[in-house]
Z-matrix of the N, CA and C atoms (Angstrom, degrees):
N
C 1 1.440
C 2 1.520 1 112.16
N 3 1.301 2 116.35 1 -36.33
C 4 1.467 3 119.18 2 179.05
C 5 1.519 4 111.03 3 -63.43
N 6 1.324 5 116.27 4 -35.97
C 7 1.462 6 119.78 5 177.11
C 8 1.529 7 110.29 6 -64.91
N 9 1.330 8 116.96 7 -40.81
C 10 1.465 9 120.62 8 176.46
C 11 1.526 10 110.89 9 -59.75
N 12 1.330 11 116.07 10 -41.52
C 13 1.460 12 120.35 11 179.24
C 14 1.525 13 110.22 12 -64.81
N 15 1.324 14 117.04 13 -40.52
C 16 1.462 15 120.93 14 179.26
C 17 1.526 16 110.39 15 -63.63
N 18 1.315 17 117.17 16 -40.41
C 19 1.466 18 121.11 17 177.27
C 20 1.527 19 109.59 18 -63.47
N 21 1.324 20 117.19 19 -42.12
C 22 1.471 21 121.10 20 177.27
C 23 1.521 22 110.90 21 -60.65
N 24 1.325 23 117.02 22 -46.48
C 25 1.469 24 121.35 23 179.27
C 26 1.523 25 110.54 24 -58.79
N 27 1.326 26 116.19 25 -47.68
C 28 1.473 27 120.12 26 179.73
C 29 1.521 28 111.37 27 -62.05
N 30 1.323 29 116.99 28 -39.37
C 31 1.451 30 120.45 29 178.80
C 32 1.523 31 112.41 30 -67.51
N 33 1.318 32 116.66 31 -40.57
C 34 1.463 33 120.49 32 -179.98
C 35 1.522 34 111.74 33 -65.22
N 36 1.307 35 117.26 34 -30.89
C 37 1.462 36 120.66 35 -178.42
C 38 1.527 37 111.70 36 -65.65
N 39 1.321 38 117.47 37 -18.72
C 40 1.458 39 120.72 38 176.24
C 41 1.526 40 111.55 39 -78.20
N 42 1.336 41 116.91 40 -21.71
C 43 1.460 42 121.49 41 -175.58
C 44 1.521 43 113.70 42 -108.39
N 45 1.324 44 116.61 43 -23.34
C 46 1.463 45 121.74 44 -174.46
C 47 1.527 46 108.97 45 -118.57
N 48 1.331 47 115.34 46 135.74
C 49 1.466 48 118.80 47 -176.71
C 50 1.527 49 113.17 48 -80.30
N 51 1.335 50 118.23 49 -15.35
C 52 1.467 51 119.75 50 179.87
C 53 1.527 52 110.31 51 -91.02
N 54 1.313 53 115.81 52 160.04
C 55 1.458 54 121.39 53 177.47
C 56 1.522 55 108.28 54 -80.70
N 57 1.318 56 117.48 55 112.82
C 58 1.461 57 121.36 56 -177.08
C 59 1.531 58 113.33 57 -86.41
N 60 1.315 59 117.14 58 -13.13
C 61 1.463 60 119.99 59 -175.61
C 62 1.536 61 112.89 60 -57.79
N 63 1.337 62 120.06 61 -46.08
C 64 1.469 63 118.12 62 179.27
C 65 1.535 64 112.48 63 -61.84
N 66 1.304 65 117.15 64 -33.75
C 67 1.458 66 120.73 65 -179.11
C 68 1.523 67 111.77 66 -72.13
N 69 1.308 68 117.88 67 -25.75
C 70 1.454 69 121.63 68 -179.26
C 71 1.531 70 112.79 69 -97.04
N 72 1.320 71 116.94 70 5.33
C 73 1.463 72 121.44 71 178.25
C 74 1.530 73 110.44 72 -60.89
N 75 1.322 74 116.79 73 -37.90
C 76 1.456 75 121.18 74 179.04
C 77 1.524 76 110.59 75 -62.39
N 78 1.314 77 116.22 76 -39.79
C 79 1.464 78 121.45 77 178.29
C 80 1.530 79 109.87 78 -65.12
N 81 1.300 80 116.25 79 -45.31
C 82 1.464 81 120.29 80 -179.25
C 83 1.530 82 111.48 81 -62.28
N 84 1.316 83 116.94 82 -41.91
C 85 1.464 84 121.16 83 178.86
C 86 1.525 85 110.58 84 -61.95
N 87 1.329 86 116.20 85 -41.19
C 88 1.461 87 120.99 86 179.84
C 89 1.528 88 110.66 87 -65.36
N 90 1.321 89 116.64 88 -41.41
C 91 1.471 90 120.59 89 178.55
C 92 1.524 91 110.20 90 -63.27
N 93 1.312 92 117.35 91 -43.73
C 94 1.467 93 120.87 92 -179.85
C 95 1.523 94 111.79 93 -63.81
N 96 1.333 95 116.72 94 -29.25
C 97 1.464 96 120.43 95 179.44
C 98 1.522 97 111.56 96 -61.74
N 99 1.307 98 116.71 97 -30.19
C 100 1.458 99 120.62 98 179.56
C 101 1.536 100 111.37 99 -56.99
N 102 1.312 101 117.49 100 -32.00
C 103 1.460 102 122.24 101 -174.00
C 104 1.534 103 113.85 102 -91.91
N 105 1.311 104 117.52 103 4.91
C 106 1.463 105 120.71 104 179.79
C 107 1.522 106 111.27 105 -68.19
N 108 1.328 107 117.14 106 155.20
C 109 1.464 108 119.58 107 172.33
C 110 1.537 109 109.33 108 -68.41
N 111 1.292 110 115.44 109 154.09
C 112 1.468 111 122.44 110 -177.73
C 113 1.527 112 113.04 111 -51.48
N 114 1.311 113 116.64 112 -35.80
C 115 1.463 114 121.09 113 -175.30
C 116 1.532 115 113.50 114 -76.69
N 117 1.311 116 118.65 115 -8.52
C 118 1.459 117 121.68 116 -173.68
C 119 1.530 118 115.15 117 -97.49
N 120 1.318 119 118.92 118 -8.91
C 121 1.465 120 120.36 119 -172.41
C 122 1.522 121 114.00 120 -66.63
N 123 1.314 122 118.10 121 -37.75
C 124 1.466 123 119.88 122 179.31
C 125 1.525 124 109.57 123 -64.72
N 126 1.311 125 116.85 124 -46.30
C 127 1.466 126 120.60 125 177.81
C 128 1.527 127 110.62 126 -61.54
N 129 1.317 128 117.26 127 -43.41
C 130 1.460 129 121.28 128 179.90
C 131 1.527 130 110.38 129 -60.55
N 132 1.318 131 116.49 130 -43.12
C 133 1.467 132 120.34 131 179.93
C 134 1.525 133 110.95 132 -62.49
N 135 1.307 134 116.84 133 -39.02
C 136 1.474 135 120.78 134 179.97
C 137 1.522 136 111.88 135 -68.83
N 138 1.305 137 117.42 136 -31.87
C 139 1.461 138 120.74 137 -175.90
C 140 1.523 139 113.51 138 -93.22
N 141 1.328 140 117.32 139 1.52
C 142 1.471 141 120.76 140 179.82
C 143 1.528 142 110.97 141 -130.01
N 144 1.322 143 116.15 142 71.47
C 145 1.472 144 119.74 143 -178.73
C 146 1.530 145 113.79 144 -69.68
N 147 1.315 146 117.39 145 -7.13
C 148 1.467 147 120.31 146 179.63
C 149 1.523 148 112.82 147 -70.13
N 150 1.330 149 117.16 148 -11.70
C 151 1.454 150 121.60 149 178.46
C 152 1.522 151 109.90 150 -101.23
N 153 1.326 152 115.61 151 140.17
C 154 1.467 153 120.47 152 -179.41
C 155 1.528 154 110.39 153 -74.54
N 156 1.314 155 114.85 154 166.17
C 157 1.458 156 120.61 155 177.29
C 158 1.531 157 109.89 156 -59.90
N 159 1.327 158 116.67 157 -40.99
C 160 1.467 159 119.99 158 179.45
C 161 1.525 160 111.65 159 -63.11
N 162 1.325 161 117.18 160 -37.34
C 163 1.460 162 120.09 161 177.63
C 164 1.526 163 110.89 162 -66.75
N 165 1.324 164 116.37 163 -40.41
C 166 1.473 165 120.53 164 178.79
C 167 1.530 166 110.48 165 -64.01
N 168 1.321 167 116.15 166 -46.27
C 169 1.464 168 120.38 167 -179.67
C 170 1.527 169 110.06 168 -62.83
N 171 1.317 170 116.97 169 -41.75
C 172 1.459 171 120.84 170 177.79
C 173 1.513 172 112.11 171 -61.23
N 174 1.323 173 116.19 172 -42.65
C 175 1.462 174 120.36 173 178.49
C 176 1.522 175 110.98 174 -62.56
N 177 1.323 176 116.77 175 -46.95
C 178 1.465 177 120.70 176 -178.88
C 179 1.525 178 110.42 177 -63.02
N 180 1.323 179 117.18 178 -43.43
C 181 1.473 180 119.82 179 179.31
C 182 1.524 181 111.40 180 -63.31
N 183 1.316 182 117.18 181 -40.63
C 184 1.467 183 121.06 182 177.80
C 185 1.526 184 110.98 183 -63.67
N 186 1.319 185 115.83 184 -50.07
C 187 1.468 186 120.34 185 -178.66
C 188 1.525 187 110.30 186 -61.14
N 189 1.323 188 116.35 187 -43.96
C 190 1.464 189 120.37 188 -178.98
C 191 1.528 190 111.17 189 -60.64
N 192 1.312 191 115.89 190 -41.16
C 193 1.465 192 119.99 191 179.48
C 194 1.521 193 111.46 192 -69.18
N 195 1.317 194 116.09 193 -49.28
C 196 1.457 195 120.11 194 -174.96
C 197 1.531 196 113.30 195 -69.75
N 198 1.314 197 116.89 196 -30.85
C 199 1.462 198 120.16 197 -177.71
C 200 1.525 199 112.81 198 -99.37
N 201 1.332 200 116.80 199 2.78
C 202 1.462 201 120.58 200 175.32
C 203 1.518 202 115.06 201 69.83
N 204 1.339 203 116.55 202 35.65
C 205 1.462 204 118.88 203 176.84
C 206 1.522 205 109.19 204 -65.29
N 207 1.307 206 115.73 205 151.77
C 208 1.458 207 120.59 206 171.97
C 209 1.527 208 108.23 207 -72.30
N 210 1.303 209 116.01 208 150.58
C 211 1.467 210 121.36 209 -178.90
C 212 1.528 211 110.91 210 -55.13
N 213 1.333 212 115.89 211 -41.85
C 214 1.459 213 120.99 212 -179.32
C 215 1.531 214 111.05 213 -60.23
N 216 1.308 215 116.71 214 -42.74
C 217 1.464 216 121.40 215 179.63
C 218 1.531 217 110.64 216 -62.13
N 219 1.340 218 116.10 217 -46.98
C 220 1.469 219 120.45 218 179.68
C 221 1.518 220 110.75 219 -59.94
N 222 1.322 221 116.80 220 -45.75
C 223 1.465 222 119.98 221 -179.35
C 224 1.529 223 112.15 222 -65.33
N 225 1.321 224 116.99 223 -37.17
C 226 1.466 225 120.55 224 177.80
C 227 1.528 226 111.46 225 -64.10
N 228 1.327 227 116.60 226 -43.74
C 229 1.469 228 120.29 227 179.17
C 230 1.529 229 109.74 228 -63.94
N 231 1.327 230 117.20 229 -45.51
C 232 1.469 231 120.39 230 179.12
C 233 1.517 232 111.34 231 -61.94
N 234 1.329 233 116.73 232 -39.90
C 235 1.467 234 120.89 233 179.38
C 236 1.530 235 111.01 234 -64.37
N 237 1.315 236 116.73 235 -41.47
C 238 1.473 237 120.10 236 178.97
C 239 1.518 238 110.98 237 -65.55
N 240 1.329 239 116.68 238 -39.16
C 241 1.467 240 120.26 239 179.59
C 242 1.518 241 109.79 240 -67.22
N 243 1.323 242 116.92 241 -44.75
C 244 1.458 243 120.20 242 179.13
C 245 1.522 244 111.41 243 -67.75
N 246 1.324 245 115.85 244 -34.57
C 247 1.470 246 120.75 245 177.94
C 248 1.519 247 112.40 246 -66.51
N 249 1.312 248 116.28 247 -23.14
C 250 1.461 249 121.05 248 178.91
C 251 1.526 250 111.16 249 -81.55
N 252 1.340 251 115.97 250 -1.24
C 253 1.460 252 119.65 251 178.16
C 254 1.514 253 114.08 252 79.37
N 255 1.305 254 117.14 253 26.97
C 256 1.467 255 120.83 254 -178.49
C 257 1.510 256 111.52 255 -94.68
């Protein structure tokens, strides 16, 4: 996915005179979060306040589904993230 984003950035630079890479850094960070180990999501959520609670929950639900997490694991991670006040 990061390669797709890089291709998009390079393509946009042909049409837009501003540098879009800094503006898409948030997108790239979110994409990279998908590949984190299961144990890192709570820490990642705490260190990235630029994402809303809904975005965090969406990411966790996606990762849990795609990586085959047990329901209990997904709920525990979501509870820890919500418990952190995010």
